[in-house]
N, C-alpha and C positions, 0 to 999 in steps of 0.2 A: 559544457553544462554550467548553469549558474542558478542561484536562488532568485526567483522572480520578484518576490515582495516580502515585506515585513522587516523585522529587526536586523536581519543580515542580508537585505536586498542587494543584489549585484555580486555577491560573493561567488567566486568561481569554485566549482567542485572538481575534484579529481575524477577523471574518466578511466574506463578500462584501458588496459594496454592495447596498442595497435594490434589488430588481428585476434583479439580476445573475443571469441564468438559465444561464449557461455553466458555473457551478460548482455542484456538488452535494456538499457536505461530508458525510463519513460521520458519522452522528449520535453524540452522546455515548454513548447506550445501546448502539449497535452496536459502537463502539470498546471499550467496557467488556466486552462479551460476547466480542469478538475476543481481547482480551488475557487474558481468563479461560481461553479455550481454549488459547492459546499457552503458558500456564504449564506444560503437560505437556512442553515442549521446553526444553532449555538455551538461555539467551539467547546472542545472537551478532550477526553482521553483518546489517543490516536495510536493504532497499531499498524505497522507496515510489515506485511508478511512477504517473504521472498524478496527482501529489501534490495538486494544487489548493491548499487552504489550508495544507497541510503538517501537518494535525492528527494523522494516523496516525503519521507519522515522528517528530514531536515527542513524542507519547505513548510511542512505542517508546523514545526516548532517555530520557525521564523515568523509565521503568521499568527502565532498565539495559541496554538493547540498545546495542551499539556495534561498529563505527562505524555511523552511520545516514546514508543519502543519500536525498534527495527529488529526483525528476525531474519537472519541469513545463515545458511548452513555451510557454505564453502569458506574455508579458512582464509584464503587469499582475498576473496571478495569481502568477507567480513572486515578484514583490515582496511580495505578501501572505504567501506561504510564508516568505520571508526575515524579514519582520517577526515572524511567529509563532515562528520558530526563534531569535530573539535570546536571548542568555544560555544557549544550549545549544551542543552540539558537532555539531549536525545540519548537514550540508552540503547546500545547495540548489543544484541544477544546472539551468540553463535549457537544455533540450534536448527535442526531440520523441522520445518513447519509441519510436515506430514506426521511428525512424531509428537506434536503437542497434544495435550489432554484437555478434557473438559474443565479441569481446575487450574490450567496454566495462566489464565487471565480472568478478570472479573470487572464488571462495571464499565466496559468500554463504550465510548460514544461512536467511534469510527474504526472500521477495519478495512484497510486497503490491501488487496492481494494481487500480485502480479507474477503468477507462476510461469514456468516455461510454457509457451503457447501450445506446444505439442502435448496433448493429454490434459489440457486445462479444464475441459469439461468433466473428466473423470475426477480430477483433483477437486473441483468445485463440489461435486456430489459427495465426496468423502469428507471434506473439511467443513462445508457449510453448517451441518448440524452441530459440530463442535464450536464453530465460531458463534453460532446463535446463543450458546450458553455463556459466552463471554460478553455479549452485547447487552446493554440496557434496553428496556422496552423503548421502541422508536429509534434505537441506534441504527447506524447505516453501515452496510457492507458494500464496498465498491470492489468489483472483480474485473481486472483487465484481461482481455483476450485478444486474439487476432480478430480483425474486423468481420470475418465471416462466421465466427463462432456464435452459436446460440446456446444459452444456458436454460435449464429447466427452472421452474419456480418450485422451490422446496417448502415443505411444511415449516411454519414459523417465520416465513418471509413474505413480503409483498413486493413484487417488481414495481419499481418506481419510474425507471427511465433507462435508456440505453443510448449512448452517444459515441460516434466514430470520429477519430482524429488520426488522419493518415492511415497507417497499417493497424492502429490500435483501436479497440472498442472498450468503453467503460460500461459496465452493467451495474445499476444501482438497485439495492434491495433494502427495504426497511424491515427491521425486526418487529414482529407482531407479538 
């Protein structure tokens, strides 16, 4: 894994240990596609939920998004994200994303969420209303799922797009 573009372009990121099945990093190709799509929006505050290695958050910071916060609950994985964010201004927070509250964040422009694929739809229905309270009007929620997963359109969001990259699918929702 590496940073695709921006201030620390080309920097190698630490990967999960061999055989570590609990972490599924967003591929370089998918991250490159994601940030190509996001070029249509002005840069701003970026939150990476279920951050894993922190690759998406560090990529966001490298490309000029600020502030950037990564949230990861697993202690070992959180340390990996902290190592990958060294030399940046990315804040890594050890917290269970499912326990975050309506007042945990405010004024975000982007929220990227990549929960475990199993149960991602249920997780979306539970967290999206909370995430909506964190986003500015016209802010963007990007939810990564397995390619066959469909997500409902929930109150307070407008479905903008859905793109597939390998086994992953990004769902884009604009806060209304």
